C-alpha positions in Angstrom: -130.2 -46.1 65.6 -129.1 -43.9 68.5 -128.7 -40.2 68.0 -125.5 -38.7 69.1 -126.2 -35.7 71.3 -124.4 -32.3 70.9 -122.4 -32.8 74.1 -120.9 -36.0 72.8 -120.2 -34.4 69.4 -118.4 -31.5 71.0 -116.3 -33.8 73.2 -115.2 -35.9 70.2 -114.4 -32.6 68.3 -112.3 -31.4 71.3 -110.4 -34.7 71.5 -109.6 -34.7 67.8 -108.5 -31.1 68.0 -106.2 -31.8 70.9 -104.7 -34.8 69.0 -104.1 -32.6 66.0 -102.5 -29.8 68.1 -100.2 -32.3 69.8 -99.2 -33.8 66.5 -98.4 -30.3 65.1 -96.3 -29.5 68.2 -94.4 -32.7 68.0 -93.6 -32.1 64.3 -92.4 -28.6 65.0 -90.2 -29.8 67.9 -88.8 -32.5 65.7 -88.0 -30.1 62.9 -86.3 -27.6 65.3 -84.1 -30.3 66.7 -83.1 -31.5 63.2 -82.3 -27.9 62.0 -80.3 -27.1 65.2 -78.1 -30.1 64.7 -77.4 -29.5 61.0 -77.0 -25.7 61.1 -73.5 -24.7 60.2 -71.5 -22.4 62.5 -68.8 -20.1 61.2 -65.6 -19.6 63.1 -64.9 -16.0 63.9 -61.7 -14.2 64.5 -62.2 -14.4 68.2 -61.6 -18.1 68.0 -57.9 -17.5 67.2 -54.8 -16.5 69.1 -51.2 -15.9 68.2 -49.2 -19.2 68.4 -48.1 -22.3 66.6 -49.0 -26.0 66.4 -46.1 -28.5 66.1 -46.1 -31.4 63.7 -47.3 -33.5 66.7 -50.3 -31.2 67.2 -48.9 -29.5 70.4 -49.3 -25.8 71.1 -46.1 -23.8 70.9 -45.3 -20.2 71.5 -44.4 -18.2 68.4 -45.5 -15.1 66.6 -45.4 -16.2 63.0 -48.9 -17.7 62.8 -52.3 -17.9 64.5 -54.1 -20.9 65.8 -57.6 -21.7 67.1 -57.7 -21.3 70.9 -59.7 -24.6 71.2 -60.6 -27.5 69.0 -63.8 -27.3 67.1 -65.9 -30.2 65.9 -64.6 -31.9 62.8 -68.2 -32.8 61.8 -69.1 -31.0 58.6 -65.7 -29.2 58.4 -65.3 -27.0 55.4 -62.7 -24.2 54.8 -63.1 -21.5 52.1 -60.1 -19.5 51.3 -60.6 -15.9 50.1 -59.5 -15.2 46.5 -55.8 -14.1 46.4 -55.4 -14.6 50.2 -51.8 -14.5 51.2 -52.0 -17.2 53.8 -51.6 -21.0 54.1 -53.3 -23.1 56.7 -53.0 -26.5 58.3 -55.6 -28.7 59.9 -54.7 -30.8 63.1 -57.1 -33.6 64.0 -57.8 -35.0 67.4 -59.8 -37.9 68.8 -62.6 -37.7 71.4 -60.0 -37.7 74.2 -58.0 -34.9 72.7 -55.2 -37.2 71.5 -53.5 -36.0 68.3 -54.3 -38.1 65.2 -52.8 -36.4 62.2 -52.3 -33.1 60.4 -52.9 -32.1 56.9 -50.2 -30.6 54.7 -50.0 -26.9 54.3 -53.2 -25.9 52.3 -53.4 -22.9 49.9 -56.9 -23.7 48.5 -60.3 -24.3 49.9 -61.0 -27.6 51.8 -64.2 -29.5 51.1 -64.1 -31.8 54.1 -62.7 -34.9 52.4 -59.9 -36.7 54.1 -61.0 -36.2 57.7 -59.6 -39.1 59.7 -62.4 -41.6 60.6 -62.0 -41.2 64.4 -61.4 -37.4 64.4 -63.8 -35.5 66.6 -62.1 -32.1 66.8 -59.8 -30.0 64.7 -57.5 -27.1 65.4 -56.4 -24.8 62.6 -53.2 -22.9 62.2 -53.0 -20.0 59.7 -49.6 -18.7 58.6 -49.3 -15.5 56.6 -47.2 -15.8 53.4 -46.6 -12.1 52.8 -46.4 -10.5 56.2 -44.2 -7.3 56.1 -42.2 -8.1 59.3 -42.8 -11.9 59.4 -44.6 -11.6 62.8 -48.3 -11.6 63.5 -49.4 -8.7 65.8 -52.6 -8.7 67.9 -54.1 -6.2 65.4 -53.5 -8.6 62.5 -55.2 -11.7 64.0 -58.7 -10.8 62.9 -57.5 -9.8 59.4 -55.8 -13.2 58.8 -58.7 -15.1 60.4 -61.2 -13.4 58.0 -59.3 -14.7 55.0 -60.3 -18.3 55.8 -64.0 -19.0 56.3 -64.3 -22.1 58.5 -67.7 -23.8 59.0 -68.7 -26.9 60.9 -71.9 -28.5 62.1 -73.0 -27.5 65.6 
């Protein structure tokens, strides 16, 4: 029986150690990619502007509501309405080419993501105050109304 010299033992140990390190790095990278894809993002007040969306999903000038500036992914969409919030909101769904698909009715409760059209890729949101003193949304009120509706989506 041949004896394995110390040099060969050390080389085998180094190779096994390198394989173990590479496997750990690959696992960490795989987990990071999975977490980054499934991490929810919250829509902030800066995502909104004063304006309306028509029944056909087109942007329209008006100062009685706020709307999202751009469409956000419909993937993982959830909307949580603050308790006693004096707003209603509507969801407008678009396909991958930005073509309007459909709109929800006016919502006055939280939305759990059910009922998203199958081919919807993005959504725009319009928030309408129900108890605004003068009936018009001012620039200073945009953040306040946006904060009454917590919108989260997958990244």
